[in-house]
N, C-alpha and C positions, 0 to 999 in steps of 0.2 A: 506490500501500500504507499499511497507515497505522502507522504512523513507532514503533519499541521504547523506541529507543533515545535519539535526536534530539530537543531539543527548543528553542526559539526563539534558544539560544548553544548551541550542539554538545551534550553529553551532562556531569548531572551529577547529582549521589547522595550520600550519606550514605559517607565513605570505608568502606572494609571491606562495605558492602553493594551487592549489585546494585544496579545495575550497575557503582560505583565499588569494583570488588574488582581483583585481581593477575590472577585470572584473562578476566575481564573486557578489561584495560585490552592483554593479550596476543594474545587472540583479533581486536581489533578493529585493531591495531599489524600482524597478520599483513590485515588483511582495507581498511582503507586501503591498505596496503604494495602489495597486490597489485592495490587499480583502478588504481593511478599506475605502474604499472610497466610502461612502453609501450618499447620498444626497447631496441638493443641496449648504453648507453652505461648508466656505474654510477650508478645511483639511489641521491638519500639525501634521506633530509630531518631539519630541524631537527627539536628538543623542549626545549622550556624549564619555568620552570617558577615558580609564587608561592613562598611561606615553608612552607606546611604539611605536619604532621608526613608526612601521607600521599604525599605526591613522592614521598618515602624508598622507599615501596613499588611507587609506580606509573608511576614513571620504566624502573626496570630490566626492570621486566615489559612495557611499550608497547616496550621498544628488544630485549627477545629478541623481541617478535614482527616485529616489524620486520628482525628477522639473521634472522631463517628463514624471509621468503620473499626476502632477497637484497638486502635495502636497505641500503648504508650508514646507520649515522646518529650527527649530530651532537650532539654535548649543552652547552647556552650554561649549564643551571643557572636562578638566582632572576634574568628579566629580564621586563621588562612585556611583556604579548602584545601591544601595538605592534609590537614590539621583534625580537617572533618574522615579523610579520609581515613584516615590513624586511628581517630576514637569508635566509629561505625565499627572497626575489627577489635581494638580491643575492649570493648562495650559489648563483645558480640551482638553488635544493634543488625537488624535485617535489613535498615537503609541510613544511606547516611545521606543529608541534603545541602546545599550550600548553594545563599542566597548571593549570589554576586554575579556585576555583570565585568566583571576582570579587569583591565585593561582600560571601558569605557568612561565617559562622563557618569556623573549623580543621574543627570536625567535617565539610564538606562537603568535595567536591573536583569538579576537573570536565575537558573533554576538548576544547577546541575544537583545528578543523582549517582551514589554509589552505591552500591550492592554488599551482601554482607563479604564480601571478599576485600573492600575495599577499595575495587575497583569502578572505573565509568561504565552506566549500562551500556551493553552492545545494544548495537542495532536492532535486534529481535526485540530484546526488552522494551525498548523505546515504546518499538511498535505497536507493542502487546499494551502499553498502560495507555498510548492515543485509541486503539480501538475498542478501551473501558470510557472512555470519557464520548466517543461516537455512539454509542451503544447504550449506555442508560446504567448511573452509578447507585439506584434506588435498591434496589435488591442486595449491595453492599451494606447498608447502613447497619448499626451493630447491634444487639438488644443495649435498654436503660442500663440494664444489671453488666454489658460487656463492652462499655463504653473507656474509651484509655484514657490516659491521665496524662499532666503534664507535671516536669519539675525543671528550675535551673543546675546545671553541677559546676558544682565548688569544684575553683581549683582549678581553672580547666589549665589557663596562661602555664600553671608548674607545669601540665603532665604534660604539655607537647613542649615546655622546653625543654623538662630533662632528657626526653626522644631527640631530643633536635641533634642537643649537647652527645648524647652517644655516641652518633654518627663521626664526630670525628673522631683523630685518629689516636691512641691511647700514645700517653707520655709528649704528647705534643702541649704546647697552651698555645697565648695569641700575646702575650705578653710583650710590652715591646712596639708592637705596632697601633696605630692610626688610623680608625678605620671611620668614613663617613656609610651610617649609612639612610636612604631615604627608604619611610615606607608608603609614602605614595596618598598620607592620611587613610591612608587603607589598613585592613585586616589584621596586618602584621605590627602596629604603632608599638605596641605594650612590647607585646615577646621578640620580634626582632633584635631590639637596641639590649632585650634584657640577657639573652643569649651572648651575643659577643661579650657583654662585661662581663660575664660570670664564664667568658673561659678565658679573660684579663686580659681585653683588647681598651684600646683609649678608644674611650666611642661618642662620635658626634652624631645623634641623630636628628636628621630629617624629616619633614612630612607626617608630623607624628600629633600632629595636633586637626583629628578631622570635627568639622560642624556639622555634615547630614550632605553638604554641599561641594564640599574642597575637593574631593576623592578624585585623584590619573590631573588634578589642576594644575600644572607649571612644577609639575613634579612625576618622580614612578622613571617604568620602566619604558615608556614611551614619550618621555618630554624630561631629556635627561640634563638638557644646558644647568640646571641649579647647581645639583648632586656633581653636575662635574667643578664649575664653580669654586665650591664649598670644597670641593679635595680639596683643589689649588690653596684656596686661601688660608685653610688651615694645615696644608704643609703634610694632608693624608698619606700613608702607604698605597692607601687604596680608597674606594667608594662605591659601595653597590646600592642599586637602585631595582626593588621591587617592584610589582603593580599590585590593583589595589585588594588583589585577593592573594596577595603573595605566589603563588604557583612558576612565575617566571622572574627573571634576573639578567639583570644585565650590569658591568663594569668597566669604571674607569681606573686606568693606572694611574700612578702617582703625575701622572704628568696632565690629567687632564682629557685623555683621548681614551674614544672608549674600544669596551670592546664584547661582541656579539653573541647570541649564543653554539656559534659554529664555533668559534674562538675558543668558548671555556669549553665545549665538547673534546678535543682537537686538545685543549690543556689535559685534562682529566686522564683522555682515551693512551695519549699517551705515558702521563706517568700509572697510569692501570697496569698497562701492558709492560713496562717495565717490569714493574712489581707483582707479575702473574696474577694479577684482579682481574683483568676484565674478561668474560664468558664470551662467548660466540662468536671471537675469530674477527671484532666488529665494532659498528656502533647502527643505528636506527636514526636516520633522520625524515624528513619529507621531501616531496621535490622542490623546496625554495632552499635547500641549505646551496652554498656557493659551492661551482664547482673545484673552484681551490680548496678546499673543505676536502673533496671524492679524492684529490690526486694527493694530496696530502698522507693519507689515508690506508693511501695504494704504498705509496712510497715507506710505506712503514709496513710493509705486510699486511695490513687488516683490510678487511672489505664494508663497504656502504651498503644497507637497506633500505633504499628512499621508499615512504610507504605517501598519502597525500595527506594536506593540512590537517592539525589537529591531532592534541598529543593522546589520546585514546587511541588513534588509528596510529601511530607508536609505540607505545603503550601493546598492545595488541601483539602487533610484530614481533615486539619481544618477548614476548611470553612464548608465540609459535617460535620463536629461533634460540631462543635458551638465553637471549643477550641481558647485560646490568647494564649497558646505559644507551641512554638515544634523550631525543627532544628534538625543538627545532630552532631556526636560525633567535627567534625575535625571544627567546628567552627560556622558555620550555626544555628544563632538564631534566631528564627523567633516569633516576638514580637507581634501579629497581634491587640492587642490596638493603634498602632502606625503606623505600616509598614505591607506593602503587600508586601515584601521579607524576607530575611536575612539581616540585616543590622548592622555592626560590631559595629559601632559606640555606638546608641542608647541603642546593648545586653552592651559593656563597664557601661554606665551613671547608668541600672539599676544593674550590680554585685559593683558598687560604693555606691548607695544608699543604698545600707544593710550595707556595714562598716560606711556609717557615721552616719545611722539607727540607727547601734545596739554600736556605738562605741567599733568596735573590728577590730582586725587585719586582713588581708586576708587569713594567716594563719588559722585563728582561723575558719574561716566561710565559707571560698571558698570549703571546701573536705568535701562533705555532704553525702559520702557512700568510701566503701572499695573496690575499682573494683576488676573486678573478673579476673584472668590471662587470655589474650588478645595477640593475638601475627598476625602481620599480612602483608602479604609478597607482595611486588607489580612484577608482572613476565613478561619483553617485550617481546611484541609479534607482532610479524609480519603476513601480510593477514590474522587477525580474528583469531578470541580464537581458540586453538582444538580441548575445552572440548569434542568432539565428541568419540573421540579416544580409542581406548582399555585400554591401558591402562594406561590412565587419569581417566574413568570411574573405572580400579577398584585400583585405588589408594582413589579415592573418598567414593568408595563404602566402601575398607578398614578401611579409619577413618571413618567413619562415625557407623560402628560397634563398634571401640575403643571407641570412645568418646559417644556412649549411655545410654544415664543417667546423664552421668557427664558431660555435656556442647555441641555446636553446634556452626554448621560450613557451612562459608559460601563464595560459590564461587561465583563470576561474573566477566564477562571485561568491565571495564570502558567504561563510556560513554564519555571519557574526553582525554582520551590519551593511546595509544595501547601500553595498559598494561591489565595483568588480576588477581582481586588478590582475595588471598588467604588469608582467613580468619577464626580462630578458640581462640574459648576461653573456658574454661572449671576450674574443682577444681583441675588439675592436668596441672602447670604447665614445666614438662616434655614434658608429652605425647601432650599438647598443640604443642613447638618445633616440635616434631616427625612430625603429623603429618603433617603440615603447611608444613617442607620440603621434606616429600615426595611425594606429592600433588605438590607445586611447581618444583619439580627435576623433575617429569612425566611430564609436560605441557611445560618447558624447552626443555629436549628431541623431544618433541611432533613437538614442532616449527619449532628444529633445523632440523627437520627431513622432511620435508615439501619439 
């Protein structure tokens, strides 16, 4: 069936506009709860959120939906997405839900769902939940004596802090390192500075004053200028930028220069391979990862497995091939030895471990390869991507001919925003810019003519 609600990373939309309304959240709580109620035990769901104002509307609606079908609810408040995945497993919950639109502005919100194993739901399970939404939910309502209960979990920050700290190599400390950490005024605003400080670092926290409106605004992994500037201003050894739900990481070296997800994965892959820790003989990445990253891995005798965009597809390929490292250029880094989804804070600790272990500066170790020239343009569209338009098809065909043998092209509608992403990379930077501009122009023209 064609999915109406779920995209590449759960359900996402503008708050208080369909599908991100209280009514829809209640119905999704009922449908997801009914799907995961199996057996006679007391069923439970863990619900977390980031710092968006709309969380106050959606959290109680979700809670009511789950309670109405007989599922107990454990509320943890603002916590990173990977913390919800971890708590779902550690509390033996049947389901976990994170209320977040990740790197999007405060106006948006979303639902990310995790199964009892802590992994994001498969396409099949998402389709089954949608089928329940379409076919009616009345029969799933619990009897008055079978209604669920809701409670808040105490010391959730302490639980996650200790969990994350245990992923840092034994015997190493962060003493002597000054670290700028940008929490994007989001879900990690408490836990990220605490973890780094407890491991011995001098911490300069920024983006730690959420007000419901400022999540990801002028801060975080998608707007790193302030983090870079603060890294330089404080003479810090490294800067770390998380996004609104802290499942992705972008780094700045001590010179204020950016290090993206591909470079982070290359650094960890090389370090783990040298230590005999890298499983699967390589790394799982998406079609967006730079060709230079692929060539770096080949030079080290390591493989790369590419998937469609979305960290849950990366995770599935990791599970299928027994890989313990994968991720996306955007900063989702999945470390299978520790987490079931992208975790920006755990990834940051692996980068910091290399700095401590090698006693070298970030600028010396965090660039493992020279990226191939790459350009990405997001073309905003309404009413769907006009990729079947004749002019758009002609522009794509012409670009593929021009790039033949020297580069690659990727055009895809976003699963989380109303945009079409146009990406090209290759040896000739001017050619790359030219083909991206021509295709983007054709898409804009086709979209405006609707």
